[in-house]
N, C-alpha and C positions, 0 to 999 in steps of 0.2 A: 265325404271327400273321395275323389277319384284318384287312382294310382296313375303315375305317368304312363302314357299309352305307348304301344309298340310302334317303332318306326320300321319301314321296309327297306331292304337293301336294293337300291336302284342301279347297281352296277350291271353292265351287260352280262347276260348269261346267268344272273342270279334268278333261280327258279322259285324262291319262296322267301318269306320274311325271315330275317335273322334277328334273334333276340339280342337286345342290347344290354350289356352288363356294365355297371359302374363299379369299379374296384377302388376302395379307399384303403391304402396300405403305405405306411411311411418307410418301410424297409425297401430300398431300391431294388436289391437283388430278388427279393420275394415278389415284388410287384411285377418285375420283368418276367420272371418264370411263370407266374400265374397268368399274366396277360398272354404270353406265348402259348401256354397250354390251352387256354380258352379259344384263342383265335384258330389254333390248329383243329379244334373241335367244332368250328363253324359259327362261333359267336362273335359279335362285334363287341369290342371292349374299349372302355375309356378308363384310364388310370389316373389317380391323383393321390397326393400325400397327406392331406389333412381335411378337416371339416370345412375350413375356409375355402379350399379349392373345390370341395364338393358342392358347396352352396353357389359358387360362381359358375359351375357347370350345369347344374340342374335346370335352371329356368330355360335354357336354350336347347335342351336335349330330352328326347323321350327315352325313358329307362324302363326296362322290364324287370330287372332284378338288381339289388345292391349287395355287393360283397363288402362287408364292413369289419375292419380290424378293430379289436377292442382297445389296444394300447396305441394311442395316437398323440402327437404333440398338440397341446391346447385342449380342446374339447375331446373327451374320450369317446370311444365307440358307443358306449351306453348313453352318453349325453346326446350324441347325434341320432341314435335310435329313437330316443324320446321326441326329439324335434321332428324327425321324419314321420313318426306316428301321429303327431299333432297336425300334420299337413296332408297326409294321404295314407294309402294302403299299399304302396309299392312293396313287393316282397323283399325281405332282408335276411341274409344269412350272415351270422356273426363268425368271424375268424379270430382265434385267440390261442396263444401259447399256454394260457392258463386254463386248466381243465378241471378246476374244482367244481363240485356240484353247485355251490352257492352262485358261481358266475353263470352257469348254464341256466339255473332257475331264474336269476335276475334277468337274463336275456329274454326268457319266455315271458316273464312278468311284464316286461316293457314292450312286448309285441313282436319279437323276432320270430321268423318262420323256421329257422334252423340254427344250429350252433355247431361249428366244426372246429375241433381242437387241432392245433399244430403240434408236430408235423403231420400232414395228411398226405395220402397217396392220390395220384391222379384219378384212378377209378372211383374212389370214394367221393371226391369233390364233384366230379362230373355227374355221378349218380344223384347226389343231393341236389345239385342245381336242376337237373332234369325233373326230379320229383316235385320240387317247388314250382317250377314253371308249368309242369303238366297239371298240377292241382289248381293253379290260378287261372288256367285257360280252359278247364274242362267244361265249364258251363256252355260256351258257344257250340260245343260238339253235340249237345243234346238234340233230340228231335224237335220239330216245330211245336208239337203238342206239349212236350215237356217244358219248352221255353216259355209257353204262354201261361204256365201254371204258377200259382202262389200257394205257399204253405202258411196256414194261420194257426196260432195257438195262444190262448189266454189274451187275446186282443193284439198280439204281435203279428206281423206279416213279413214273410221272407220271399222275395221275388227270385225264382230259380234262374231266371234269365240274366238279370242284372246283379244278382247276389246281394241285393240291397235289403237290409233289415230296417223295419220301421216299428217304433214303439206304439202302444195303444193310443197315444195322443197324436200320432202321425209324424213324429220327428224321426229323421234318419239316424241310425246308430252305426258307427263304423266298426267293422270287424276285421281283424287280421285274417290271413289265409288259414292259419291253424285254428282260429276261433270259429270261422265259418265251417270248416270241415268237422270240428267237434260238434257244433250245433246240428249239422246234418245227420251225424250219427244218432243223436238223441231224437231228432224229428222222424227218422226212419224207423225207430224202435220205441214208440211211445208206450209208457206203462210197463216197460221191461227193465229189470234191474241189470245194469251193465257193469261188470268188473273192470278193473284197470287193464288187464290183458286183452279183454274183448274190445275195449275202446281203442287200444293201440292197434289191434288187428283191423278193426273196421275203419280207422282213419287212414288206412293205406300207408302207414309209415311216415305220416307227415310230421309227427311230433319230433322235436329236436332232442337228442340224447335220451331216448325213451327210458323211463323209470317210473316207479310208483309216484315219486314226488313230482316228476314233470307232468304226469297226468293230473294229479291233484292241483298243481299250480295253474294249469290251463283251465280246468273246470272252475276253479275259484275265480279266475279272470273273466270267464264267460258269465258266471253267475252274477258278478258285480254289474255287468252291463245289462242283465235281465232282472235287475233288482225289482221285486214286486212292490206295489203300494203297501204302506204300513197296515198290518192287520190281515193281509191276504197271504195265501200259501205260496211258497217258492215254486218257480217253474221247474227247476231242476232240484230234485230231492236227494239228500244223502241217505242211503240205506246202510246203517252202521254194520260194519263187518262184511259187507257185500259189494258196495259200489255206489252207483248213481242211477237215477231214473228220471225220465221226462214225465212229470206228474200231470201236465196239462194235456187236454185233448187236442190232437193235431188233425186239421182238415185241409184238404186240397181244393183250392178254388179254380 
């Protein structure tokens, strides 16, 4: 599945593409404040109050990132995240007044790229948005030689240009931005045991609400997508008391 693509700002004097953010927030005051903050920071913003409004807007708009409140009328933010992930890989940052670890972990399990607790400050929100957008667009900035390369491991193939992962049977496997970044950490350090703190550092701060449990949750999510055939060794191995390791041989095509 492809994420919704970037639209460019065609206004006179606009020198570069403006990322388009879709904000789903039912609190009118919060929606107005966040919309104003983002527009003042150079983003294009479309705001809506519910999942129903979100679905009515998405088919006609190209979206680079979704800011999704958890507590919404009708379908919750978690329900909408599930549906978004079934349709594509557009980056999603969850917003919530609930800051319990269980909620953050659930957001990660469902494929969120980050989770921001309310109340949040302007610098924090902007930094998290920039980090997610930077990581989802970093591949096009690679050199021509790097873009042509493919990483292979245990029959799997990861195209560094398109960020497309295919299984040994040739079927495409969707990865969220955080899952892709975690996989790259392992592929860049095959055969090396990586502790949770190393994974957090090497992933360049992509993980939402970083903690031991958030790392374990994301590793578990990735491993389920890389599930090996019955009777074969796992691609990502748990090293008890130390961390995780890419057990397969990695080659660059």
